[in-house]
VEXVEX-793915 format. One line per field, with one value per residue (C-alpha): residue in three letters; x, y, z. Coordinates in steps of 0.05 Angstrom, whole numbers. Example, Ala and Ser with C-alpha at 12.3 -4.5 7.8 and 13.67 -1.06 7.14 Angstrom:
BEGIN
aa: (ALA,SER) $
X: (246,273) $
Y: (-90,-21) $
Z: (156,143) $
//
This chain:
BEGIN
aa: (UNK,UNK,UNK,UNK,UNK,UNK,UNK,UNK,UNK,UNK,UNK,UNK,UNK,UNK,UNK,UNK,UNK,UNK,UNK,UNK,UNK,UNK,UNK,UNK,UNK,UNK,UNK,UNK,UNK,UNK,UNK,UNK,UNK,UNK,UNK,UNK,UNK,UNK,UNK,UNK,UNK,UNK,UNK,UNK,UNK,UNK,UNK,UNK,UNK,UNK,UNK,UNK,UNK,UNK,UNK,UNK,UNK,UNK,UNK,UNK,UNK,UNK,UNK,UNK,UNK,UNK,UNK,UNK,UNK,UNK,UNK,UNK,UNK,UNK,UNK,UNK,UNK,UNK,UNK,UNK,UNK,UNK,UNK,UNK,UNK,UNK,UNK,UNK,UNK,UNK,UNK,UNK,UNK,UNK,UNK,UNK,UNK,UNK,UNK,UNK,UNK,UNK,UNK,UNK,UNK,UNK,UNK,UNK,UNK,UNK,UNK,UNK,UNK,UNK,UNK,UNK,UNK,UNK,UNK,UNK,UNK,UNK,UNK,UNK,UNK,UNK,UNK,UNK,UNK,UNK,UNK,UNK,UNK,UNK,UNK,UNK,UNK,UNK,UNK,UNK,UNK,UNK,UNK,UNK,UNK,UNK,UNK,UNK,UNK,UNK,UNK,UNK,UNK,UNK,UNK,UNK,UNK,UNK,UNK,UNK,UNK,UNK,UNK,UNK,UNK,UNK,UNK,UNK,UNK,UNK,UNK,UNK,UNK,UNK,UNK,UNK,UNK,UNK,UNK,UNK,UNK,UNK,UNK,UNK,UNK,UNK,UNK,UNK,UNK,UNK,UNK,UNK,UNK,UNK,UNK,UNK,UNK,UNK,UNK,UNK,UNK,UNK,UNK,UNK,UNK,UNK,UNK,UNK,UNK,UNK,UNK,UNK,UNK,UNK,UNK,UNK,UNK,UNK,UNK,UNK,UNK,UNK,UNK,UNK,UNK,UNK,UNK,UNK,UNK,UNK,UNK,UNK,UNK,UNK,UNK,UNK,UNK,UNK,UNK,UNK,UNK,UNK,UNK,UNK,UNK,UNK,UNK,UNK,UNK,UNK,UNK,UNK,UNK,UNK,UNK,UNK,UNK,UNK,UNK,UNK,UNK,UNK,UNK,UNK,UNK,UNK,UNK,UNK,UNK,UNK,UNK,UNK,UNK,UNK,UNK,UNK,UNK,UNK,UNK,UNK,UNK,UNK,UNK,UNK,UNK,UNK,UNK,UNK,UNK,UNK,UNK,UNK,UNK,UNK,UNK,UNK,UNK,UNK,UNK,UNK,UNK,UNK,UNK,UNK,UNK,UNK,UNK,UNK,UNK,UNK,UNK,UNK,UNK,UNK,UNK,UNK,UNK,UNK,UNK,UNK,UNK,UNK,UNK,UNK,UNK,UNK,UNK,UNK,UNK,UNK,UNK,UNK,UNK,UNK,UNK,UNK,UNK,UNK,UNK,UNK,UNK,UNK,UNK,UNK,UNK,UNK,UNK,UNK,UNK,UNK,UNK,UNK,UNK,UNK,UNK,UNK,UNK,UNK,UNK,UNK,UNK,UNK,UNK,UNK,UNK,UNK) $
X: (2831,2892,2879,2911,2947,2977,3003,3033,3068,3104,3116,3151,3217,3204,3160,3212,3216,3141,3125,3179,3155,3080,3082,3145,3123,3143,3216,3239,3210,3239,3307,3302,3271,3246,3256,3200,3188,3130,3068,3062,2987,2976,3046,3068,3139,3152,3089,3102,3149,3155,3161,3231,3211,3180,3218,3178,3112,3104,3075,3073,3045,3024,3007,2947,2925,2935,2970,2974,2996,3018,3038,2969,2935,2992,2982,2906,2914,2967,2941,2866,2861,2808,2830,2824,2861,2918,2925,2926,2978,3024,3015,3030,3093,3118,3098,3063,3008,2980,3041,3091,3047,3041,3117,3132,3081,3110,3181,3170,3103,3100,3045,3011,3016,2953,2913,2869,2798,2740,2715,2781,2779,2706,2721,2783,2743,2688,2739,2768,2699,2684,2748,2731,2661,2686,2733,2681,2626,2675,2688,2656,2647,2707,2661,2651,2687,2724,2756,2801,2865,2840,2822,2889,2926,2891,2901,2975,2978,2953,2882,2821,2773,2706,2721,2678,2633,2666,2726,2717,2756,2771,2793,2838,2863,2915,2978,3017,3087,3078,3047,3074,3026,3062,3006,2939,2931,2875,2866,2832,2798,2768,2731,2767,2719,2730,2721,2646,2638,2633,2669,2736,2777,2795,2853,2881,2923,2951,2958,2981,2931,2958,2945,3012,3031,3039,3112,3107,3141,3081,3031,2987,2963,2908,2872,2869,2811,2772,2798,2731,2738,2786,2823,2852,2817,2788,2799,2773,2711,2715,2650,2597,2622,2597,2613,2679,2722,2793,2837,2901,2947,2948,2890,2915,2935,2864,2836,2884,2858,2786,2802,2834,2791,2722,2716,2695,2762,2777,2840,2876,2919,2984,3015,3002,2928,2927,2953,2898,2841,2774,2723,2650,2599,2577,2646,2666,2727,2782,2835,2894,2933,2999,3054,3121,3170,3245,3269,3290,3320,3252,3215,3262,3205,3184,3133,3077,3087,3090,3028,2989,3011,2993,2924,2910,2929,2883,2825,2829,2825,2761,2732,2742,2776,2835,2895,2955,2971,3039,3066,3112,3160,3225,3226,3255,3325,3325,3254,3231,3172,3130,3054,2993,2988,3058,3033,2972,3015,3064,3019,2947,2896,2936,2985,2931,2908,2839,2787,2774,2847,2848,2784,2812,2875,2832,2790,2854,2880,2816) $
Y: (456,477,483,527,471,446,515,524,457,478,551,531,568,611,666,720,709,700,765,805,783,786,849,890,944,894,893,949,911,844,876,900,839,852,927,978,1013,1053,1012,994,1007,1071,1099,1131,1125,1061,1022,961,901,830,773,750,682,713,663,607,641,703,738,813,863,936,976,1004,951,892,825,781,713,682,699,686,736,785,782,786,849,886,869,869,799,747,683,644,696,694,619,621,676,639,574,609,640,574,537,484,434,373,330,377,384,309,301,355,327,257,284,329,338,388,407,473,527,540,597,646,622,656,677,710,750,771,796,833,867,886,917,958,982,1002,1044,1077,1093,1122,1169,1191,1201,1241,1291,1359,1405,1448,1509,1494,1545,1487,1469,1531,1490,1461,1529,1558,1500,1506,1582,1574,1526,1583,1558,1603,1556,1539,1474,1415,1385,1318,1343,1339,1358,1314,1353,1298,1235,1187,1181,1115,1099,1024,1002,1061,1118,1184,1231,1260,1315,1352,1326,1338,1274,1251,1189,1145,1106,1046,1048,1035,1091,1047,1073,1039,1079,1148,1193,1235,1298,1309,1381,1424,1468,1529,1499,1469,1398,1357,1342,1267,1220,1215,1272,1243,1172,1124,1083,1008,981,915,858,854,924,946,1012,999,1043,1087,1159,1216,1243,1315,1333,1304,1283,1301,1280,1317,1309,1325,1282,1299,1264,1302,1332,1404,1396,1374,1434,1480,1452,1462,1534,1550,1509,1508,1434,1373,1348,1282,1264,1198,1205,1185,1165,1091,1102,1154,1103,1054,1105,1081,1135,1115,1106,1170,1202,1219,1263,1262,1315,1286,1341,1305,1321,1335,1289,1283,1220,1161,1094,1061,1116,1147,1189,1215,1176,1227,1235,1160,1147,1200,1176,1104,1125,1167,1110,1062,1111,1122,1046,1048,1102,1159,1222,1237,1284,1287,1359,1370,1436,1469,1501,1473,1434,1482,1467,1422,1399,1330,1354,1411,1406,1447,1478,1506,1534,1565,1599,1626,1646,1641,1613,1643,1586,1535,1516,1536,1481,1498,1487,1419,1397,1420,1379,1318,1326,1326,1265,1228) $
Z: (4352,4392,4467,4520,4557,4492,4473,4542,4536,4472,4493,4557,4563,4501,4528,4523,4448,4440,4476,4441,4373,4383,4427,4411,4461,4516,4494,4541,4601,4577,4571,4643,4677,4746,4740,4732,4665,4634,4621,4547,4548,4588,4595,4660,4686,4724,4739,4696,4697,4672,4722,4739,4711,4648,4605,4637,4650,4605,4666,4675,4725,4722,4784,4746,4697,4744,4742,4681,4707,4642,4571,4543,4589,4577,4501,4507,4549,4509,4439,4456,4428,4445,4478,4413,4373,4423,4420,4344,4342,4391,4353,4287,4315,4343,4280,4321,4305,4338,4321,4353,4414,4425,4417,4468,4517,4514,4523,4583,4616,4672,4721,4709,4763,4803,4775,4813,4819,4785,4854,4870,4805,4816,4886,4863,4808,4856,4904,4846,4826,4898,4900,4833,4857,4923,4887,4837,4888,4932,4876,4864,4804,4786,4791,4865,4910,4943,4876,4875,4869,4803,4775,4796,4764,4697,4697,4711,4652,4609,4599,4600,4566,4599,4637,4614,4667,4654,4694,4769,4831,4891,4954,4982,4946,4973,4932,4935,4911,4902,4968,5008,5020,5007,5028,5008,4956,4920,4849,4782,4761,4695,4673,4623,4580,4534,4460,4468,4518,4580,4643,4654,4704,4730,4711,4767,4765,4835,4858,4915,4952,4916,4848,4826,4809,4872,4891,4876,4826,4779,4788,4733,4744,4723,4776,4771,4732,4730,4686,4651,4623,4569,4565,4495,4444,4498,4520,4563,4528,4551,4516,4471,4403,4334,4263,4270,4332,4352,4396,4433,4482,4548,4586,4584,4511,4494,4531,4492,4426,4450,4468,4401,4353,4386,4370,4411,4436,4470,4509,4495,4559,4523,4457,4465,4475,4420,4370,4390,4395,4366,4350,4360,4305,4273,4272,4200,4211,4263,4274,4311,4347,4360,4408,4374,4411,4404,4367,4410,4395,4404,4367,4315,4286,4354,4395,4388,4313,4301,4343,4306,4238,4254,4280,4218,4171,4209,4209,4134,4124,4166,4120,4169,4144,4189,4193,4239,4258,4289,4318,4267,4316,4343,4408,4460,4484,4544,4532,4508,4467,4440,4447,4428,4498,4485,4419,4452,4505,4454,4396,4420,4371,4314,4321,4303,4232,4210,4207,4133,4115,4150,4115,4048,4059,4077,4014,3972,4009,3995) $
//
């Protein structure tokens, strides 16, 4: 059986190639070493980067997801692999076996870098959990009179749907740009759960007191979460599920679908999480309300469309009926995308397909 130290011996100096091939979503960060790019797991704008010595270590860091000190932990995180799966994938890519390992070890042994102790990791996780609990316990219902900024914001976005109790309001949350505190703002918060429904982290939408997006670099952010919890496959479960559920990327987009379709709708937060979404047991049908994004070099079919298509294909293989539903209109000039909130604001519920037509199309596809 191949062991961690043996794999690290052979992988030394090759981590750029290993990460790029086993986790292609890391390529933008590898191409801009030391510079901040969107996180390949939860998105955002600039919270992620690879270490400057990534070629030697494979290390990465995300302001939300935490630090991954070596290539093995990076691949476990981004691909949701077990430790053993990760070693096997790396060994397979490098084409190594015991003979190659022994040869490399004899040629150039090197000391391994000191790793954080288990006690350090436990304390770090406990501190993250304390912060998450403080934010959640400091929140109030959006129906509370003090939550007027949240109600104003949602109304300005064109939403009149009854707000799920799973959305909460915090009167004053600190906003940080890196380690620098920018200020404190009211915020809408929502619990992000893992694929099994366990709480993982909190999504925040920072606002002004008069109900507009806060004047900060990233008004929508995820909090850091413990290393023993996984966000991959998870979502914001806005309401109880049923045998048929809908899923959409953004929070307001999901609320727009709920308003128009009267379906249980969950929010995946972004395209990356949408593609990896895992519905719980008992779900038989999933309607994927995709964003219509402009093509890019990395996503020639549009990121939202590609993510929805990949999710649908995976769900059918799992025996779950699924459809990707993309807005039919053109992306407005000067905009990067068209989503279902745009459709609701322009056409109302008439711009949405009927549930019967979607189910009919799924029966034909089956």
